[in-house]
MDAnalysis code that builds the backbone (N, CA, C; Angstrom):
import MDAnalysis as mda
import numpy as np

u = mda.Universe.empty(432, n_residues=144, atom_resindex=np.repeat(np.arange(144), 3), trajectory=True)
u.add_TopologyAttr("name", ["N", "CA", "C"] * 144)
u.add_TopologyAttr("resid", np.arange(1, 145))
u.add_TopologyAttr("resname", ["MET", "LEU", "HIS", "GLU", "LEU", "LEU", "GLN", "VAL", "TRP", "PHE", "GLY", "TRP", "VAL", "ARG", "ASP", "GLY", "GLY", "TYR", "LEU", "GLY", "ILE", "ILE", "VAL", "LEU", "ILE", "ARG", "ALA", "TYR", "TRP", "ARG", "TRP", "LYS", "HIS", "PRO", "ALA", "PRO", "PRO", "LEU", "PRO", "PRO", "GLY", "THR", "PRO", "SER", "TRP", "ILE", "VAL", "ASN", "ALA", "SER", "ARG", "LEU", "SER", "HIS", "GLY", "LEU", "LEU", "TYR", "ALA", "LEU", "LEU", "VAL", "PHE", "MET", "PRO", "ILE", "VAL", "GLY", "PHE", "ILE", "ALA", "SER", "ASN", "PHE", "THR", "LYS", "TYR", "GLY", "VAL", "THR", "TYR", "PHE", "GLY", "LEU", "PHE", "LYS", "ILE", "GLY", "PRO", "PHE", "LEU", "GLY", "GLU", "ASN", "LYS", "THR", "LEU", "TYR", "ASP", "LEU", "PHE", "GLN", "GLY", "PHE", "HIS", "GLN", "ALA", "ALA", "ALA", "THR", "VAL", "LEU", "VAL", "ALA", "VAL", "VAL", "VAL", "ILE", "HIS", "ILE", "ALA", "ALA", "ALA", "LEU", "LYS", "HIS", "LEU", "LEU", "ILE", "ASP", "ARG", "ASP", "GLY", "VAL", "PHE", "TYR", "ARG", "MET", "LEU", "PRO", "GLY", "GLY", "ARG", "SER"])
u.atoms.positions = np.array([
    [-32.084, 119.719, 351.423],
    [-32.763, 118.643, 352.133],
    [-32.933, 117.415, 351.227],
    [-33.463, 117.623, 350.024],
    [-33.657, 116.512, 349.097],
    [-32.316, 115.881, 348.732],
    [-31.314, 116.715, 348.530],
    [-29.983, 116.212, 348.192],
    [-29.457, 115.287, 349.291],
    [-29.634, 115.677, 350.552],
    [-29.176, 114.849, 351.676],
    [-29.942, 113.540, 351.736],
    [-31.252, 113.587, 351.499],
    [-32.054, 112.358, 351.507],
    [-31.621, 111.414, 350.391],
    [-31.341, 111.976, 349.218],
    [-30.885, 111.135, 348.108],
    [-29.527, 110.516, 348.399],
    [-28.649, 111.257, 349.064],
    [-27.339, 110.700, 349.421],
    [-27.491, 109.539, 350.396],
    [-28.371, 109.680, 351.389],
    [-28.614, 108.598, 352.352],
    [-29.190, 107.392, 351.628],
    [-30.199, 107.635, 350.765],
    [-30.820, 106.536, 350.032],
    [-29.790, 105.826, 349.169],
    [-28.984, 106.593, 348.423],
    [-27.990, 105.997, 347.543],
    [-26.973, 105.191, 348.350],
    [-26.613, 105.684, 349.535],
    [-25.694, 104.951, 350.400],
    [-26.265, 103.603, 350.804],
    [-27.550, 103.568, 351.132],
    [-28.179, 102.302, 351.514],
    [-28.254, 101.354, 350.331],
    [-28.545, 101.892, 349.142],
    [-28.602, 101.042, 347.955],
    [-27.233, 100.429, 347.686],
    [-26.194, 101.228, 347.818],
    [-24.841, 100.706, 347.598],
    [-24.478, 99.660, 348.639],
    [-25.090, 99.714, 349.785],
    [-24.832, 98.728, 350.818],
    [-25.643, 97.454, 350.585],
    [-26.246, 97.343, 349.412],
    [-27.065, 96.189, 349.075],
    [-26.321, 94.872, 349.129],
    [-25.005, 94.927, 349.116],
    [-24.232, 93.690, 349.238],
    [-24.570, 92.947, 350.515],
    [-24.861, 93.695, 351.580],
    [-25.281, 93.048, 352.825],
    [-26.590, 92.317, 352.622],
    [-27.490, 92.935, 351.898],
    [-28.754, 92.262, 351.618],
    [-28.520, 91.001, 350.813],
    [-27.562, 91.051, 349.905],
    [-27.235, 89.857, 349.130],
    [-26.786, 88.710, 350.016],
    [-25.978, 89.013, 351.020],
    [-25.520, 87.984, 351.958],
    [-26.703, 87.422, 352.750],
    [-27.573, 88.299, 353.216],
    [-28.757, 87.856, 353.966],
    [-29.633, 86.978, 353.090],
    [-29.796, 87.348, 351.834],
    [-30.611, 86.552, 350.909],
    [-29.980, 85.181, 350.694],
    [-28.666, 85.121, 350.547],
    [-28.004, 83.821, 350.385],
    [-28.223, 82.930, 351.603],
    [-28.159, 83.513, 352.789],
    [-28.422, 82.745, 354.018],
    [-29.862, 82.238, 354.011],
    [-30.800, 83.110, 353.635],
    [-32.213, 82.729, 353.599],
    [-32.450, 81.648, 352.540],
    [-31.822, 81.778, 351.382],
    [-31.985, 80.772, 350.331],
    [-31.439, 79.430, 350.784],
    [-30.309, 79.450, 351.467],
    [-29.745, 78.200, 351.996],
    [-30.703, 77.572, 353.010],
    [-31.265, 78.405, 353.880],
    [-32.213, 77.892, 354.880],
    [-33.426, 77.275, 354.193],
    [-33.953, 77.935, 353.163],
    [-35.120, 77.418, 352.447],
    [-34.772, 76.115, 351.734],
    [-33.560, 76.014, 351.206],
    [-33.126, 74.792, 350.541],
    [-33.111, 73.639, 351.531],
    [-32.637, 73.906, 352.757],
    [-32.571, 72.866, 353.785],
    [-33.930, 72.602, 354.435],
    [-34.849, 73.561, 354.354],
    [-36.182, 73.437, 354.962],
    [-37.235, 73.795, 353.914],
    [-37.545, 72.862, 353.016],
    [-38.490, 73.175, 351.938],
    [-39.877, 73.527, 352.480],
    [-40.572, 74.368, 351.739],
    [-41.940, 74.730, 352.115],
    [-42.832, 73.502, 351.996],
    [-43.823, 73.400, 352.873],
    [-44.760, 72.274, 352.735],
    [-45.542, 72.398, 351.429],
    [-46.043, 71.279, 350.926],
    [-46.776, 71.339, 349.660],
    [-48.062, 72.149, 349.812],
    [-48.531, 72.659, 348.692],
    [-49.811, 73.364, 348.690],
    [-50.924, 72.358, 348.972],
    [-52.086, 72.825, 349.391],
    [-53.176, 71.902, 349.727],
    [-53.536, 70.988, 348.555],
    [-53.985, 69.776, 348.862],
    [-54.414, 68.855, 347.791],
    [-55.495, 69.521, 346.939],
    [-55.446, 69.239, 345.662],
    [-56.439, 69.798, 344.755],
    [-56.074, 71.160, 344.194],
    [-54.925, 71.709, 344.618],
    [-54.480, 72.986, 344.052],
    [-54.148, 72.762, 342.579],
    [-54.718, 73.577, 341.693],
    [-54.443, 73.387, 340.264],
    [-52.936, 73.446, 339.967],
    [-52.510, 72.632, 339.005],
    [-51.080, 72.537, 338.702],
    [-50.501, 73.875, 338.237],
    [-51.296, 74.704, 337.573],
    [-50.768, 75.989, 337.115],
    [-50.443, 76.891, 338.304],
    [-51.200, 76.761, 339.397],
    [-50.912, 77.558, 340.599],
    [-49.649, 77.029, 341.272],
    [-49.499, 75.709, 341.330],
    [-48.290, 75.120, 341.908],
    [-47.065, 75.584, 341.110],
    [-47.164, 75.525, 339.784],
    [-46.048, 75.956, 338.936],
    [-45.783, 77.453, 339.070],
    [-46.833, 78.261, 339.129],
    [-46.667, 79.710, 339.297],
    [-46.014, 80.023, 340.643],
    [-46.374, 79.265, 341.665],
    [-45.776, 79.460, 342.983],
    [-44.287, 79.158, 342.953],
    [-43.934, 78.036, 342.344],
    [-42.510, 77.674, 342.239],
    [-41.734, 78.722, 341.440],
    [-42.314, 79.143, 340.327],
    [-41.660, 80.140, 339.478],
    [-41.471, 81.460, 340.232],
    [-42.514, 81.920, 340.911],
    [-42.409, 83.217, 341.588],
    [-41.409, 83.172, 342.738],
    [-41.386, 82.067, 343.478],
    [-40.408, 81.964, 344.567],
    [-38.986, 81.897, 344.020],
    [-38.792, 81.126, 342.976],
    [-37.473, 81.051, 342.363],
    [-37.030, 82.391, 341.811],
    [-37.955, 83.101, 341.186],
    [-37.646, 84.418, 340.634],
    [-37.317, 85.419, 341.741],
    [-38.041, 85.356, 342.852],
    [-37.741, 86.249, 343.983],
    [-36.309, 86.043, 344.459],
    [-35.942, 84.804, 344.710],
    [-34.585, 84.527, 345.189],
    [-33.542, 84.901, 344.138],
    [-33.790, 84.551, 342.883],
    [-32.820, 84.854, 341.826],
    [-32.594, 86.362, 341.705],
    [-33.667, 87.132, 341.738],
    [-33.531, 88.587, 341.620],
    [-32.841, 89.185, 342.836],
    [-33.137, 88.648, 344.013],
    [-32.517, 89.182, 345.229],
    [-31.026, 88.850, 345.311],
    [-30.592, 87.842, 344.585],
    [-29.159, 87.537, 344.500],
    [-28.530, 88.339, 343.345],
    [-29.227, 88.385, 342.221],
    [-28.714, 89.046, 341.025],
    [-28.527, 90.555, 341.221],
    [-29.503, 91.201, 341.848],
    [-29.456, 92.666, 341.979],
    [-28.205, 93.180, 342.692],
    [-27.857, 92.663, 343.878],
    [-26.645, 93.173, 344.527],
    [-25.371, 92.881, 343.729],
    [-25.350, 91.741, 343.033],
    [-24.150, 91.393, 342.263],
    [-23.948, 92.386, 341.124],
    [-24.995, 92.635, 340.326],
    [-24.816, 93.560, 339.204],
    [-24.670, 94.999, 339.699],
    [-25.280, 95.324, 340.840],
    [-25.070, 96.647, 341.421],
    [-23.626, 96.843, 341.848],
    [-23.055, 95.803, 342.453],
    [-21.647, 95.849, 342.860],
    [-20.736, 95.999, 341.643],
    [-21.034, 95.210, 340.607],
    [-20.226, 95.299, 339.387],
    [-20.349, 96.694, 338.773],
    [-21.571, 97.212, 338.681],
    [-21.768, 98.552, 338.117],
    [-20.968, 99.589, 338.890],
    [-21.017, 99.515, 340.214],
    [-20.308, 100.484, 341.045],
    [-18.802, 100.415, 340.842],
    [-18.307, 99.257, 340.467],
    [-16.873, 99.118, 340.240],
    [-16.435, 99.634, 338.873],
    [-17.385, 100.059, 338.057],
    [-17.051, 100.739, 336.808],
    [-17.173, 102.258, 336.976],
    [-17.212, 102.720, 338.224],
    [-17.172, 104.150, 338.525],
    [-15.863, 104.427, 339.246],
    [-15.616, 105.686, 339.550],
    [-14.403, 106.015, 340.307],
    [-14.612, 105.858, 341.808],
    [-15.829, 105.474, 342.233],
    [-16.163, 105.444, 343.657],
    [-16.039, 104.072, 344.306],
    [-16.303, 103.002, 343.588],
    [-16.334, 101.687, 344.214],
    [-17.566, 101.563, 345.088],
    [-17.458, 100.764, 346.139],
    [-18.588, 100.527, 347.038],
    [-18.146, 100.831, 348.466],
    [-18.921, 101.647, 349.150],
    [-18.661, 101.956, 350.555],
    [-19.775, 101.334, 351.382],
    [-19.422, 100.550, 352.387],
    [-20.414, 99.874, 353.218],
    [-20.667, 100.653, 354.494],
    [-21.873, 101.247, 354.533],
    [-22.353, 102.000, 355.692],
    [-21.323, 103.018, 356.173],
    [-20.514, 103.522, 355.262],
    [-19.516, 104.520, 355.617],
    [-18.354, 103.971, 356.432],
    [-18.305, 102.655, 356.628],
    [-17.270, 102.056, 357.469],
    [-16.003, 101.724, 356.685],
    [-16.161, 101.150, 355.510],
    [-15.005, 100.814, 354.695],
    [-15.399, 100.801, 353.227],
    [-14.393, 100.876, 352.392],
    [-14.614, 100.969, 350.961],
    [-14.002, 99.759, 350.262],
    [-14.722, 99.272, 349.244],
    [-14.212, 98.197, 348.404],
    [-14.136, 98.736, 346.982],
    [-12.983, 98.575, 346.362],
    [-12.821, 98.993, 344.973],
    [-12.662, 100.492, 344.835],
    [-12.741, 100.973, 343.650],
    [-13.121, 100.213, 342.461],
    [-11.994, 99.303, 341.981],
    [-12.367, 98.091, 341.585],
    [-11.387, 97.131, 341.082],
    [-11.187, 97.304, 339.591],
    [-12.177, 97.862, 338.942],
    [-12.155, 97.998, 337.491],
    [-12.003, 99.475, 337.145],
    [-11.521, 99.747, 335.986],
    [-11.371, 101.139, 335.574],
    [-12.720, 101.788, 335.325],
    [-12.757, 103.090, 335.445],
    [-14.000, 103.825, 335.190],
    [-14.389, 103.636, 333.726],
    [-15.624, 103.196, 333.510],
    [-16.095, 102.917, 332.158],
    [-17.597, 103.175, 332.122],
    [-17.998, 104.302, 331.554],
    [-19.409, 104.704, 331.543],
    [-20.273, 103.716, 330.779],
    [-19.771, 103.177, 329.681],
    [-20.560, 102.234, 328.885],
    [-20.886, 100.981, 329.695],
    [-19.881, 100.405, 330.341],
    [-20.130, 99.200, 331.144],
    [-20.936, 99.524, 332.392],
    [-20.679, 100.692, 332.987],
    [-21.497, 101.105, 334.133],
    [-22.971, 101.169, 333.723],
    [-23.262, 101.841, 332.608],
    [-24.648, 101.966, 332.146],
    [-25.265, 100.602, 331.863],
    [-24.492, 99.685, 331.298],
    [-24.996, 98.346, 331.007],
    [-25.403, 97.627, 332.287],
    [-24.482, 97.557, 333.256],
    [-24.781, 96.835, 334.496],
    [-25.816, 97.574, 335.349],
    [-25.799, 98.893, 335.307],
    [-26.814, 99.653, 336.033],
    [-28.184, 99.407, 335.405],
    [-28.220, 99.264, 334.087],
    [-29.476, 98.926, 333.407],
    [-30.003, 97.567, 333.847],
    [-29.101, 96.582, 333.953],
    [-29.503, 95.268, 334.466],
    [-30.060, 95.397, 335.888],
    [-29.373, 96.191, 336.698],
    [-29.782, 96.397, 338.093],
    [-31.175, 97.023, 338.154],
    [-31.405, 98.042, 337.360],
    [-32.705, 98.718, 337.365],
    [-33.802, 97.827, 336.796],
    [-33.511, 97.081, 335.752],
    [-34.508, 96.167, 335.188],
    [-34.878, 95.095, 336.198],
    [-33.878, 94.565, 336.897],
    [-34.144, 93.555, 337.920],
    [-35.009, 94.144, 339.036],
    [-34.763, 95.395, 339.399],
    [-35.564, 96.050, 340.437],
    [-37.017, 96.173, 339.997],
    [-37.227, 96.515, 338.749],
    [-38.593, 96.646, 338.227],
    [-39.308, 95.301, 338.247],
    [-38.630, 94.273, 337.781],
    [-39.233, 92.933, 337.783],
    [-39.481, 92.477, 339.221],
    [-38.541, 92.756, 340.123],
    [-38.701, 92.371, 341.525],
    [-39.940, 93.014, 342.133],
    [-40.147, 94.288, 341.886],
    [-41.337, 94.962, 342.413],
    [-42.601, 94.286, 341.878],
    [-42.622, 93.971, 340.590],
    [-43.789, 93.306, 339.998],
    [-44.027, 91.942, 340.644],
    [-42.972, 91.170, 340.834],
    [-43.117, 89.837, 341.433],
    [-43.584, 89.952, 342.888],
    [-43.074, 90.928, 343.624],
    [-43.509, 91.122, 345.012],
    [-44.989, 91.490, 345.055],
    [-45.441, 92.370, 344.172],
    [-46.858, 92.750, 344.140],
    [-47.722, 91.527, 343.831],
    [-47.314, 90.724, 342.857],
    [-48.059, 89.505, 342.521],
    [-48.055, 88.545, 343.711],
    [-46.910, 88.437, 344.384],
    [-46.788, 87.550, 345.549],
    [-47.741, 87.986, 346.664],
    [-47.801, 89.279, 346.927],
    [-48.708, 89.800, 347.950],
    [-50.164, 89.546, 347.551],
    [-50.479, 89.767, 346.273],
    [-51.842, 89.513, 345.799],
    [-52.210, 88.037, 345.968],
    [-51.276, 87.148, 345.670],
    [-51.537, 85.711, 345.832],
    [-51.725, 85.360, 347.302],
    [-50.920, 85.955, 348.165],
    [-51.065, 85.698, 349.610],
    [-52.437, 86.157, 350.091],
    [-52.864, 87.330, 349.657],
    [-54.191, 87.830, 350.060],
    [-55.309, 86.963, 349.490],
    [-55.098, 86.425, 348.284],
    [-56.085, 85.504, 347.712],
    [-56.233, 84.269, 348.606],
    [-55.112, 83.739, 349.075],
    [-55.170, 82.582, 349.968],
    [-55.886, 82.930, 351.275],
    [-55.672, 84.133, 351.775],
    [-56.291, 84.543, 353.034],
    [-57.777, 84.839, 352.886],
    [-58.134, 85.631, 351.875],
    [-59.489, 86.165, 351.792],
    [-60.440, 85.362, 350.919],
    [-59.927, 84.676, 349.917],
    [-60.803, 83.960, 348.987],
    [-60.741, 82.454, 349.215],
    [-59.535, 81.886, 349.109],
    [-59.389, 80.430, 349.244],
    [-59.598, 79.961, 350.673],
    [-59.125, 80.745, 351.626],
    [-59.206, 80.399, 353.058],
    [-58.698, 78.972, 353.307],
    [-57.534, 78.681, 352.712],
    [-56.997, 77.329, 352.757],
    [-55.839, 77.155, 353.733],
    [-55.544, 78.183, 354.527],
    [-54.482, 78.093, 355.522],
    [-53.088, 78.386, 354.986],
    [-52.958, 78.557, 353.672],
    [-51.634, 78.802, 353.092],
    [-51.062, 80.119, 353.610],
    [-51.895, 81.133, 353.751],
    [-51.424, 82.437, 354.229],
    [-50.762, 82.299, 355.594],
    [-51.347, 81.532, 356.482],
    [-50.819, 81.415, 357.840],
    [-49.500, 80.646, 357.892],
    [-49.223, 79.830, 356.876],
    [-47.923, 79.145, 356.808],
    [-46.798, 80.113, 356.552],
    [-47.125, 81.274, 355.990],
    [-46.098, 82.260, 355.658],
    [-45.640, 83.059, 356.880],
    [-46.429, 83.056, 357.919],
    [-46.114, 83.834, 359.117],
    [-45.114, 83.087, 359.988],
    [-44.293, 83.823, 360.756],
    [-43.366, 83.155, 361.673],
    [-44.137, 82.222, 362.612],
    [-43.662, 81.003, 362.723],
    [-44.336, 80.017, 363.564],
    [-45.632, 79.517, 362.964],
    [-45.830, 79.800, 361.669],
    [-47.074, 79.425, 360.992],
    [-47.274, 77.932, 360.966],
    [-48.514, 77.563, 360.884],
    [-48.845, 76.125, 360.858],
    [-48.731, 75.604, 359.433],
    [-48.400, 74.339, 359.326],
    [-48.277, 73.748, 357.984],
    [-49.452, 72.848, 357.675],
])
């Protein structure tokens, strides 16, 4: 049972290339539709932290699928998308390079989780402490 669950999970992780495409579309949309500024009087360190965290979120969400794809191409398996078709491997099997890129992938995942937790904490701060309307801007159809 556990083996089957791990195979399903690993299959979804390998399909992360789709998530990379979705993230690129979302990043393009955000570039064309910038977020409204934070409320007047917001300390500059919060404005800078907000910019940094958003940039880091997008960068990690683009970086992770790329290095995961590269890592997978240093195995004998390549990448299979939802069991429909296979890409690669384009590169020869190389455990050293696989471990290197897989390490980048795992490190990025760890940092991404930390940034998401901080992002959620900041959103809750805006909702429960600041009560400045920033939280509601994050919701679909949110007011600016």
